[in-house]
N, C-alpha and C positions, 0 to 999 in steps of 0.2 A: 864577466861571469855573473850569471844570475845567482841570487841567494846570498849576497854579501851584506844584506841589511836586515835589521831586526827591530821590532817595535812599531807602534802606531803613533801615539802622541809624543812619545820620547823615542825618536828614531836614531838607531845607531848603524852606521855603515863602516865596516873595517876595510883596510886596503894594505897591500904589500905582501911580499914573499919572504921566505926564510933567508934566501941568499940574494935578495934584491937590494936596492939602495936604502930603503927605509920601509917602515910599517907604521900604521896609526889608525886613527878613526875620525870620522866626521859625525858629530852628535847634533841632531836637529831637535827642536822642541824643548831646549833648555830654558826654563823661565828666567827672566831678567832679575838681577838683584841677588844672586847667590854668590857668596864669597868663594873665589876659586883661584888657586895659584898653581904653578908648576910643582911646587913642593907638595901640595895636596895630592896630586896625581902620582908624583914620584914615590911616595910612601907605599902606594899600592903596587907600582911596577917593581919596586925593590923586593917585594914578597914573591914574585914569580921570576926574578932575574936569575939567569944561569950562573954557574961558577961560584956559588956562595957557600958551598959545603962539600964534604967528601962524598955525599950521597946524591949529588947532582952532576950534570954534564960539566966538563972542564971548559966548555966554550965560555969565554970571559967577556960578555957584553956588558957595558955600563948601563944600557937601556935608558939613557938620559932623555927626558921628554922636553918638547918645546911646544908652547901654545902659539898657534899662528893666527887664530881668529876667535871672535865671540867673547872675549874678555877685555875689559877696559877699566883701569883704576882698581883692579883687584876684584871686580864684580862682573858676573855674566851680563851680556847686553841683550839677550833674547834672540840673538842671531846664531847661526850654526857655530859650534865650537869645533875647531880643527886642531888636533894634536898629533905630532909625529915623533917617531924614534928612529934614529939612523942605525943601520947595521954596520958594525965596525970590525967584527971578528969572524968573517966568513972564511971557510976553507973549502971552496967549491970543488977543488981537485979530489977531495975525499970521495966524491960522488961520481967521478968520471966513469967508473966501471958499471955504474947502475943505469946508464943511459938507455939500455935495452933490456935490463933485468927487472923482473917483478919481485919486489921484496915481500916475503910472507908477512901478513898482518898489516900491510900498508895499503894506501889508496892507489898505488901505481897502475894496477890492472884496470881499475874502475875508471880512472882518468883517461887512459889510453882508449878504453872502450867507448867512452862518451865523446871525447874531443879529437881522438886520433893524434894527440900531441900532449906533452906534459913537461913541466919543469922538474927535472929529476934532482936538482940541487937541494937536498934537504926536504923535498916534498912540495916545494912551492906553497900554495895556499892551504894544503893539507897539513903543513907543518904546525907544530905546537907554538911556533912564534907568532902565528896569526892571532893568538889570544891576547897579544899586546893591546890590540885595538879594543877588545872586550874589557880589559882591565882599566884602560883609560876611561871608557864610558862608565864602568862600574864605580870608579872613584868619583865621578861627577854625580851619578845617581845617589851615591852614599852621602855626599855632602848635602844634597837636597833632602834626603830622608832624615838626616840628623835634625833638620829644622822642624820636622814633623814628629820628632820623638821616636822614630822607627830605627831600629838597629839590626843589622844583618851580620852574623858572625859564622864563618865556616872554619872547619878544623879537620885534621886527620883522625878518623875514627879507627882505621885499621890499616896495617901493611901486611900483606900475605895473611898468615894465620895469627898475627899478633894484634890484639884489640886493646884499645884504651879502656881501662876499667874504672877510671875516674873522669869527671867532666869539670876540670879546673881550667877554664879558658885562659886564666892568667899564665898558666904554664906553657901555653902554645909557643910563646916567643922565647922560651927558655931552652928549647931543643931544636935540632936541625930539621925536624920533620913536621913541625907545627901540630904536635899531638898534645891534647889536654891532660896528659898523664906522663910525667917525666920518667917514671920507672918503666912503663911500657915502651916509651920512646927509645930507651937504651937497648931493649931487646929487639925492637924493630930495626934499629940502625945496624945491629950485628947481623940480622937476617938479610938486610940489603947488601951489606959488604960480602956476605957469603954468596949471594946470587951473582954479584958482580965478579967475584973471583972465579965463579963457575961459568962465566961468559953468558949469564942468563939475566932475567929481569923479574920484577914483581909488580903486582897490582894492589888494589886496596879500596877502601871506602872513605868518602868524604862526607862528613855530617855538616848540616847547616841549620842554624836557628835564627828566625826573624821574630823579634819582639816589638811590641808597640804598634803592631798593624791593627788599624781600626776594623771593626766588623763591617761587612757589606762590600768588601773589595772583590771584584770578579764579576763576570757576565754569565748569564745562563747558557747552557748547551755547549756551543763550540768554543767559546772564549772563557771557559771556567778558569779560575785562578790557578788551580793545579795543572790544568791542561796547558796553559801558557807557560807556567814554570817548567813543566816537563819538556816542552819544546825548546825552551831556552837552554836547559841543562843538557839535554840530549844533543844539542847542536855542537857541544864541545867534543872535539875529535876522539878523545879516549874514553868517553862515557859509554857504558853498555847497559845501564839500568838505573832507574830512579824510583824511589818509594817515599810515601808521606806517612808520618805518624807510625802506627804499628806495621805499615807496609804489607809485605807478603805474609806476615804472621796472622793477619786477619783471617786467612783461609783456614786456620786451625782453631779459631775462636767460635764461641756461641754469640748470638745476638746480644745477650745480657752482658757478656764480657766486653764486646766491642763497642757497644753504645756508650756515649759520654753523658752521664746524668747532668742536668742543669740545676743551678741553685741561685738564690738571690744573695748578692753581696752589697752591703750598704756601708758607705764611708762618708767623709766630709764632702766629697765631690758629688754624692748622690747615690742612686740605686743602680747597680750593675748586674747584668745577667752573666754568670760564669759557668764553667764546666768543672766537675770534680776530677775528671780524667781527660786525657788528650790523645786518645787512640786515633782520632781523625787527623791529627797533625795540624790543627788550626784551620781546617777547611772543610765545610759541610755543603754539599750540593754545588761545589765549585766556587763557593763564596766564603771569604774569611769570616771567622766567628769571634775574633778578638783574642783567642788563645795564641800562644807562640806557634809559628809555622815551623814544623820540623820535617827536614828532608834528609834523605840518604842518597848518595850517588856512587855507583860502582864504577871503578876505573880499571881497565884492562892492563895487563903487564905491558911495558914498553916493547913494541915490536922490533925495534932496532937492537939486535943482540949480536955479539961476536961469535957465538956458537955456530958451527957449520949447519946449514939448513938446505933442504931440497927445494928447488923452485924451477921456474922456466923463464925463458926470455922471449922477446917480441918476434923472434924468427922461429918460434916453435921448437926450441931445443931445451932438453932437461939439463939443468946445471946445478952445481953446488955453490953456495954463497956464504961467505963470512963477512958481515958488515963491518967496515972500518969507520973511523971518525969518532966524534965525541958525542956520546948519547947518555941520557939519564938511565940508571939502572931501575929507577922507579919515578913516575911522573907525579905521583899523588901529592907530595909536599908543595910542589910548585903550582899544582892545579887547584889548591885550596882557594886561593884568591880569585881564580877564574870562576869557580862555582859561586863564590860569594858575590862576584861582580854581576854574573848573569841573573842571580836572584834579585839583587838590588835594582838592576835595570828593569826587570819585569814588574816588580812591585811598584816602582815609581811611575812606570808607564801606565799602569792600571790606576794609580792614584790620580794622574792627570786626566785619564779617560773619565773617571768618576766625577771629577771636579770641573774640568773644562774652564779653568779661570786662572788668573795670575797667582803667583806663589803667595802673596800676602793674603789673598782671599782664602787660599787653601788653609793657611795657618789659622785664620779667624774661625773657619768652619770647624777645624779639628779641636780648637781650644774651647768651644762651646760646651 
């Protein structure tokens, strides 16, 4: 299948299906000398792992990863890094009745239209489990970005109509939905439980902030930083919209409100050009300006719901469908690390494109 790779200098190819033997990623372009272990990657995978709370699917996969190549003595070798996770808790029989039925909100009809064949067990490559490969690559990219002083952090901004009113990122790990506001998180969890009891589902918004990104990252015209980030995030199955900085609100502003005034800031490290506001979300003309990169990503409600729905099958019959099996009533909390990973992958890819040299030289340039 075409379209399973992403990136240029830092190239990620994901493989595997929801109910296949395993999933994973091959990551090419990883500079030599980066400290990397299975534990580093596992921390990221555990954040998207199913069966970890009452608001996620009960499919209980350990998602334990194993590095098969590209690492020796705890350091990357400069060769492709291949990491795999075995599937251990499939219940493919839950999908038998879906062999010829098109599930509303899913990719079933599109796959049949394109290929004339599809893996109906959990959706195959269109399953959310495909994101395991992205998270593996995101963990590697994040390790490299740490060396450059760049930090990417994503969080749950909203579930349904419940929004985080605080931005205390330390609180994300203190609740089940990775929201930076514990009080709002309690309300959101109750909303999720209500949707689940109604055999329905919810969507939400994931926020992401990248700090420490040097100015000048991004290419003119078609490879703008925000264009590449949009492509990366929109490639995640459940994402239906992406915005930067003030986003769609800019349509209601005047130029004087939306423009970010520049000023000079001088400290022990020298003279710096800063912005008083950040309506642009850290990107101007498709190129980073040194301010935090601020992104919002809208996620649709989980399409697999137990409520009866109208649909059709592959032999042109109208049928009723009640989806069985183990499904998330909301995918937002588990998708937080996926958005974070795709942002980290994209930023590191563009860092390498800008520098085109070994990691130690990148560090020397950045520290000047």
